[in-house]
FIKOL-884582 format. One line per 8 residues: number of its first residue (from 0); their letters; for each residue x, y, z of C-alpha. Coordinates in steps of 0.5 Angstrom, whole numbers, plus 500, padded with zeros to 3 digits. Each point is the difference from the previous one (the first is absolute). Example, Ala and Ser with C-alpha at 12.3 -4.5 7.8 and 13.67 -1.06 7.14 Angstrom:
2
0 = AS = 525,491,516  502,507,498 .
END
This chain:
288
0 = XXXXXXXX = 139,257,283  505,496,504  506,502,503  506,496,497  507,499,503  498,498,506  501,494,505  494,498,504 .
8 = XXXXXXXX = 500,496,506  494,496,501  497,493,499  501,499,492  492,498,499  497,506,504  505,505,497  498,497,492 .
16 = XXXXXXXX = 493,501,502  501,508,500  503,501,493  496,502,495  499,495,494  505,500,494  505,504,503  507,496,499 .
24 = XXXXXXXX = 503,498,494  505,494,503  499,496,506  507,496,502  500,497,507  502,494,504  495,498,505  502,496,506 .
32 = XXXXXXXX = 501,493,498  496,494,504  503,499,506  507,503,499  502,507,504  496,498,506  504,505,504  499,506,495 .
40 = XXXXXXXX = 493,498,497  497,495,505  499,495,494  494,498,496  499,492,500  500,497,494  493,497,500  497,508,501 .
48 = XXXXXXXX = 505,503,495  495,500,494  494,503,505  505,505,503  502,503,493  494,500,496  497,506,504  506,504,498 .
56 = XXXXXXXX = 501,498,493  493,502,499  501,507,502  506,500,496  497,498,494  495,506,502  506,506,501  504,497,494 .
64 = XXXXXXXX = 498,504,493  497,495,494  507,500,497  504,500,506  504,493,502  501,497,507  507,496,501  499,495,506 .
72 = XXXXXXXX = 506,498,503  499,493,504  503,493,501  496,494,503  504,497,506  502,493,501  496,497,506  500,493,502 .
80 = XXXXXXXX = 505,498,494  496,503,495  498,506,496  494,503,502  495,502,495  497,506,503  503,505,495  497,496,494 .
88 = XXXXXXXX = 493,500,504  501,507,500  501,501,493  494,496,499  496,504,505  502,507,497  498,497,493  493,500,502 .
96 = XXXXXXXX = 501,507,503  501,502,493  507,501,500  504,498,493  506,495,502  504,503,494  507,498,502  505,497,505 .
104 = XXXXXXXX = 507,503,500  505,496,504  505,504,505  506,496,500  504,502,507  507,500,497  503,499,508  495,496,504 .
112 = XXXXXXXX = 503,497,506  503,493,500  497,494,504  499,493,501  492,497,499  499,492,500  495,501,494  502,506,496 .
120 = XXXXXXXX = 505,505,498  501,508,502  494,504,498  503,505,495  493,503,497  494,503,501  493,502,496  499,507,498 .
128 = XXXXXXXX = 492,498,497  498,505,495  492,502,501  496,505,496  493,502,499  500,499,492  503,497,494  503,508,498 .
136 = XXXXXXXX = 504,503,505  506,505,501  507,497,498  507,503,499  504,494,497  505,505,497  502,502,507  503,494,503 .
144 = XXXXXXXX = 503,497,494  507,497,501  506,501,496  501,494,494  507,497,503  507,499,497  497,494,498  497,504,494 .
152 = XXXXXXXX = 507,502,497  502,493,498  493,497,498  498,506,496  507,501,496  498,495,495  493,498,499  498,493,496 .
160 = XXXXXXXX = 494,500,495  496,497,504  502,506,506  496,505,494  494,496,500  494,498,506  504,493,500  495,495,504 .
168 = XXXXXXXX = 503,495,505  503,494,498  497,496,505  493,502,498  499,504,506  496,505,496  505,506,502  503,504,495 .
176 = XXXXXXXX = 505,506,500  503,505,495  507,502,504  501,505,494  495,504,504  504,501,506  506,504,496  502,507,502 .
184 = XXXXXXXX = 495,499,507  504,502,506  494,497,505  495,495,500  494,498,504  501,497,507  497,493,502  496,500,506 .
192 = XXXXXXXX = 505,497,504  503,506,505  507,498,502  500,505,506  505,499,506  495,501,508  502,505,503  506,499,505 .
200 = XXXXXXXX = 498,506,504  493,499,502  498,507,502  498,498,506  495,496,498  500,492,500  498,499,493  502,506,496 .
208 = XXXXXXXX = 500,498,492  506,505,496  498,507,497  501,497,494  494,495,500  494,505,500  505,505,496  500,495,494 .
216 = XXXXXXXX = 492,499,500  499,508,502  504,501,493  496,495,497  493,502,502  500,507,501  502,507,497  503,506,504 .
224 = XXXXXXXX = 495,502,505  496,495,500  497,497,507  503,494,503  497,497,506  503,494,505  495,498,505  506,497,504 .
232 = XXXXXXXX = 505,504,499  504,498,506  507,504,500  498,504,494  504,497,495  494,501,494  500,507,502  507,501,500 .
240 = XXXXXXXX = 500,497,493  494,505,498  504,506,502  506,499,497  496,498,493  496,506,501  493,497,501  495,501,505 .
248 = XXXXXXXX = 499,495,506  495,498,506  503,495,505  496,497,505  503,496,506  497,497,506  506,501,505  501,507,502 .
256 = XXXXXXXX = 508,498,501  501,498,493  495,506,497  505,504,503  506,497,498  497,501,493  499,507,500  507,500,503 .
264 = XXXXXXXX = 503,497,494  496,504,494  503,506,504  506,498,501  501,496,493  495,503,495  502,505,495  497,506,504 .
272 = XXXXXXXX = 494,501,495  495,497,505  497,503,506  500,495,505  499,501,508  498,495,506  495,495,498  493,502,500 .
280 = XXXXXXXX = 495,496,504  494,501,496  498,503,493  503,508,500  496,505,495  501,498,493  504,504,495  500,496,494 .
END
């Protein structure tokens, strides 16, 4: 049994070790990036990042249900004129840990800040790495379908003979399509590139992401009343998304100030069907 809809203030690894096996359906989180946000989280050196994260990912694997998913929002930093490799090293290390690296989604930050660098352009995207415990997992693709768009009205109004068959590419790529299959469709499946603006009003946190980001993955990988865990919940964005989508949440946050902000955010902006309160410093009696 596990009490849900709570923000627990404490060390991530310590709290995770108190949770039962196979108790959450989705893990969505954005841990402190290497050597970033030093004033907030003191920073993890790039050379120690994999070593620091592996005990955490081991516990995450234990608490995730077999059909669940883990979405890791992360981006390697540039240092001494080149991109560091700790994210790639982490992926390989997690595969050795037993994780399947199932997919990679790209969050395109539409309103990234302008700037000038001597050897690169603006950083306008971040990784959302999708890990699972097994090849078969829960996924509700219809929940994130997108409108076909105005282009379909013109393109599908007059179909040629080749549009009505699986016409192979003329350049020999092996790609073929039957355009007539799109007739009368109002929605299509999205790509793995998510175009979302960053959080301008950052909810009092130095690295807040928009509610739309966890919301998209919550809809894709969970059903109503499923349990979502964010072990680095910050100012509570994931909990807020769960509250609005009728999912249970469990958040962990090391900093007392941010855990209090998270509780206040859900209380103020959530739909009100969740019970929230001041952050717990340890696990409370389990209810589910």
